[in-house]
VEXDREN-863200 format. One record per residue (C-alpha): residue number from 0; residue in three letters; x, y, z. Coordinates in Angstrom, 3 decimals, decimal comma, always signed. Layout:
N
+-------+------+----------+----------+----------+
! marro ! zafi !       px !       py !       pz !
+-------+------+----------+----------+----------+
!   NUM !  ALA !        X !        Y !        Z !
...
+-------+------+----------+----------+----------+
This chain:
152
+-------+------+----------+----------+----------+
! marro ! zafi !       px !       py !       pz !
+-------+------+----------+----------+----------+
!     0 !  UNK !   +8,017 !   +5,459 !  -22,743 !
!     1 !  UNK !   +7,336 !   +2,868 !  -20,002 !
!     2 !  UNK !  +10,013 !   +0,231 !  -19,550 !
!     3 !  UNK !   +8,839 !   -3,227 !  -20,600 !
!     4 !  UNK !   +9,931 !   -6,318 !  -18,736 !
!     5 !  UNK !  +10,852 !   -9,648 !  -20,290 !
!     6 !  UNK !   +7,151 !  -10,547 !  -20,214 !
!     7 !  UNK !   +6,458 !   -7,578 !  -22,497 !
!     8 !  UNK !   +4,285 !   -5,963 !  -19,798 !
!     9 !  UNK !   +4,905 !   -2,680 !  -18,036 !
!    10 !  UNK !   +4,294 !   -2,086 !  -14,331 !
!    11 !  UNK !   +1,180 !   -0,101 !  -15,284 !
!    12 !  UNK !   -0,139 !   -3,084 !  -17,279 !
!    13 !  UNK !   +0,254 !   -5,223 !  -14,162 !
!    14 !  UNK !   -1,551 !   -2,705 !  -11,936 !
!    15 !  UNK !   -4,392 !   -2,328 !  -14,443 !
!    16 !  UNK !   -4,820 !   -6,113 !  -14,562 !
!    17 !  UNK !   -4,827 !   -6,450 !  -10,758 !
!    18 !  UNK !   -7,208 !   -3,538 !  -10,182 !
!    19 !  UNK !   -9,482 !   -4,019 !  -13,155 !
!    20 !  UNK !  -11,700 !   -1,398 !  -14,757 !
!    21 !  UNK !  -12,633 !   +0,436 !  -11,540 !
!    22 !  UNK !   -9,210 !   +2,016 !  -11,005 !
!    23 !  UNK !   -9,532 !   +5,760 !  -10,857 !
!    24 !  UNK !  -12,854 !   +5,660 !  -12,658 !
!    25 !  UNK !  -15,140 !   +5,141 !   -9,735 !
!    26 !  UNK !  -17,244 !   +2,368 !  -11,373 !
!    27 !  UNK !  -18,146 !   -0,839 !   -9,483 !
!    28 !  UNK !  -17,570 !   +0,074 !   -5,865 !
!    29 !  UNK !  -17,025 !   -2,647 !   -3,326 !
!    30 !  UNK !  -17,269 !   -2,934 !   +0,427 !
!    31 !  UNK !  -14,451 !   -3,785 !   +2,788 !
!    32 !  UNK !  -12,564 !   -6,932 !   +1,730 !
!    33 !  UNK !  -13,161 !   -8,329 !   +5,209 !
!    34 !  UNK !  -16,923 !   -7,903 !   +5,064 !
!    35 !  UNK !  -16,944 !   -9,199 !   +1,487 !
!    36 !  UNK !  -15,249 !  -12,357 !   +2,788 !
!    37 !  UNK !  -17,790 !  -12,756 !   +5,572 !
!    38 !  UNK !  -15,324 !  -11,662 !   +8,245 !
!    39 !  UNK !  -12,713 !  -14,226 !   +7,204 !
!    40 !  UNK !   -9,088 !  -13,387 !   +7,987 !
!    41 !  UNK !   -7,355 !  -11,358 !   +5,287 !
!    42 !  UNK !   -5,245 !  -13,054 !   +2,673 !
!    43 !  UNK !   -1,522 !  -12,840 !   +3,382 !
!    44 !  UNK !   +0,454 !  -10,440 !   +1,201 !
!    45 !  UNK !   +2,085 !  -12,415 !   -1,605 !
!    46 !  UNK !   +5,565 !  -11,073 !   -2,366 !
!    47 !  UNK !   +6,599 !  -13,869 !   -4,735 !
!    48 !  UNK !   +6,394 !  -11,517 !   -7,747 !
!    49 !  UNK !   +5,186 !   -8,030 !   -8,664 !
!    50 !  UNK !   +2,023 !   -9,497 !  -10,189 !
!    51 !  UNK !   +1,309 !  -11,652 !   -7,124 !
!    52 !  UNK !   +1,856 !   -8,708 !   -4,785 !
!    53 !  UNK !   -0,438 !   -6,400 !   -6,736 !
!    54 !  UNK !   -3,122 !   -9,081 !   -6,988 !
!    55 !  UNK !   -2,966 !   -9,742 !   -3,240 !
!    56 !  UNK !   -3,412 !   -6,070 !   -2,285 !
!    57 !  UNK !   -5,902 !   -5,104 !   -5,013 !
!    58 !  UNK !   -9,069 !   -5,893 !   -2,979 !
!    59 !  UNK !   -7,881 !   -3,634 !   -0,141 !
!    60 !  UNK !   -6,926 !   -0,817 !   -2,531 !
!    61 !  UNK !  -10,274 !   -1,054 !   -4,327 !
!    62 !  UNK !  -12,253 !   -0,963 !   -1,088 !
!    63 !  UNK !  -10,357 !   +2,089 !   +0,136 !
!    64 !  UNK !  -10,709 !   +3,773 !   -3,268 !
!    65 !  UNK !  -14,480 !   +3,341 !   -2,972 !
!    66 !  UNK !  -14,447 !   +5,094 !   +0,401 !
!    67 !  UNK !  -11,808 !   +7,762 !   -0,190 !
!    68 !  UNK !  -11,785 !   +8,480 !   -3,913 !
!    69 !  UNK !   -8,019 !   +7,956 !   -4,032 !
!    70 !  UNK !   -7,113 !   +5,804 !   -7,027 !
!    71 !  UNK !   -6,473 !   +2,156 !   -6,157 !
!    72 !  UNK !   -3,831 !   +2,029 !   -8,890 !
!    73 !  UNK !   -1,942 !   +4,957 !   -7,377 !
!    74 !  UNK !   -2,057 !   +3,489 !   -3,864 !
!    75 !  UNK !   -0,909 !   +0,118 !   -5,209 !
!    76 !  UNK !   +1,978 !   +1,726 !   -7,077 !
!    77 !  UNK !   +3,099 !   +3,543 !   -3,933 !
!    78 !  UNK !   +2,834 !   +0,333 !   -1,896 !
!    79 !  UNK !   +4,823 !   -1,604 !   -4,505 !
!    80 !  UNK !   +7,531 !   +1,062 !   -4,509 !
!    81 !  UNK !   +7,712 !   +1,410 !   -0,718 !
!    82 !  UNK !   +7,862 !   -2,334 !   -0,024 !
!    83 !  UNK !   +9,810 !   -3,741 !   -2,959 !
!    84 !  UNK !   +6,652 !   -5,479 !   -4,187 !
!    85 !  UNK !   +5,857 !   -6,728 !   -0,706 !
!    86 !  UNK !   +9,306 !   -8,067 !   +0,178 !
!    87 !  UNK !   +9,712 !   -5,388 !   +2,870 !
!    88 !  UNK !   +6,136 !   -5,112 !   +4,177 !
!    89 !  UNK !   +6,956 !   -5,911 !   +7,787 !
!    90 !  UNK !   +4,019 !   -5,340 !  +10,124 !
!    91 !  UNK !   +1,737 !   -4,943 !   +7,078 !
!    92 !  UNK !   +3,225 !   -1,449 !   +6,688 !
!    93 !  UNK !   +2,726 !   -0,914 !   +2,959 !
!    94 !  UNK !   +3,523 !   +2,806 !   +2,860 !
!    95 !  UNK !   +6,621 !   +3,228 !   +5,036 !
!    96 !  UNK !   +4,864 !   +5,437 !   +7,584 !
!    97 !  UNK !   +6,995 !   +5,967 !  +10,662 !
!    98 !  UNK !   +5,821 !   +6,233 !  +14,245 !
!    99 !  UNK !   +3,192 !   +4,222 !  +16,090 !
!   100 !  UNK !   -0,139 !   +3,006 !  +14,747 !
!   101 !  UNK !   -2,569 !   +5,723 !  +15,905 !
!   102 !  UNK !   -5,305 !   +3,170 !  +16,644 !
!   103 !  UNK !   -3,318 !   +0,485 !  +18,473 !
!   104 !  UNK !   +0,085 !   +1,977 !  +19,247 !
!   105 !  UNK !   +1,690 !   -0,990 !  +17,448 !
!   106 !  UNK !   +5,167 !   -0,412 !  +16,101 !
!   107 !  UNK !   +8,312 !   -2,174 !  +14,987 !
!   108 !  UNK !  +11,885 !   -0,958 !  +14,792 !
!   109 !  UNK !  +13,776 !   -1,313 !  +11,534 !
!   110 !  UNK !  +16,974 !   -0,101 !   +9,873 !
!   111 !  UNK !  +16,359 !   +2,734 !   +7,445 !
!   112 !  UNK !  +18,119 !   +5,809 !   +6,124 !
!   113 !  UNK !  +17,441 !   +9,517 !   +6,018 !
!   114 !  UNK !  +18,794 !  +12,278 !   +3,837 !
!   115 !  UNK !  +20,605 !  +14,840 !   +5,987 !
!   116 !  UNK !  +22,077 !  +17,840 !   +4,186 !
!   117 !  UNK !  +21,930 !  +15,882 !   +0,955 !
!   118 !  UNK !  +23,811 !  +12,921 !   +2,416 !
!   119 !  UNK !  +22,493 !   +9,447 !   +3,162 !
!   120 !  UNK !  +22,617 !   +8,666 !   +6,893 !
!   121 !  UNK !  +21,873 !   +5,113 !   +8,077 !
!   122 !  UNK !  +19,727 !   +4,904 !  +11,189 !
!   123 !  UNK !  +16,913 !   +2,917 !  +12,789 !
!   124 !  UNK !  +13,352 !   +4,095 !  +13,275 !
!   125 !  UNK !   +9,995 !   +2,950 !  +14,570 !
!   126 !  UNK !   +7,392 !   +2,232 !  +11,917 !
!   127 !  UNK !   +3,644 !   +1,763 !  +12,258 !
!   128 !  UNK !   +2,454 !   -1,863 !  +12,420 !
!   129 !  UNK !   -0,999 !   -3,071 !  +11,361 !
!   130 !  UNK !   -2,971 !   -6,252 !  +11,917 !
!   131 !  UNK !   -4,028 !   -6,345 !   +8,260 !
!   132 !  UNK !   -3,122 !   -4,778 !   +4,910 !
!   133 !  UNK !   -6,511 !   -3,058 !   +5,055 !
!   134 !  UNK !   -5,404 !   -1,240 !   +8,215 !
!   135 !  UNK !   -2,347 !   +0,040 !   +6,379 !
!   136 !  UNK !   -4,454 !   +1,382 !   +3,495 !
!   137 !  UNK !   -6,919 !   +3,062 !   +5,874 !
!   138 !  UNK !   -4,134 !   +4,691 !   +7,872 !
!   139 !  UNK !   -2,406 !   +5,874 !   +4,682 !
!   140 !  UNK !   -5,562 !   +7,702 !   +3,588 !
!   141 !  UNK !   -5,989 !   +9,191 !   +7,066 !
!   142 !  UNK !   -2,298 !  +10,207 !   +7,070 !
!   143 !  UNK !   -2,734 !  +12,044 !   +3,760 !
!   144 !  UNK !   -5,977 !  +13,671 !   +4,883 !
!   145 !  UNK !   -4,771 !  +14,779 !   +8,326 !
!   146 !  UNK !   -1,261 !  +15,927 !   +7,361 !
!   147 !  UNK !   -1,297 !  +19,538 !   +6,065 !
!   148 !  UNK !   +1,771 !  +18,745 !   +3,960 !
!   149 !  UNK !   -0,326 !  +16,454 !   +1,719 !
!   150 !  UNK !   -3,735 !  +18,142 !   +1,699 !
!   151 !  UNK !   -3,412 !  +19,990 !   -1,590 !
+-------+------+----------+----------+----------+
């Protein structure tokens, strides 16, 4: 049974509210959030609460769902988990992908940890940096598509 917070809502309730009825169902498709805003700069990720974070990334997730078929709700859940609801979304990296941005080469170095022989080992690593949250979503889909480990 899903854990309910003090508000009485589960994390899934919050995602469903942010995404709306199109999540996973393919209904009302939308274009890129940037084109929908007439080329205006993207809204900054709001990490003030889980609900605020999910609401701020929902337009990007929905646009990428329309193009890729990957559920916006699933991508949003992964982003929430990877970033602590946006608190650790440095460089607009919403999915914790390491390395350099394949389009721009942008990167940032950050403390992290790896599991080595079942043991936690603290280290630092380069992570991909993006100009916008939309770039992070697009790269995540490309990462899943291009990486044989995630194809099936």
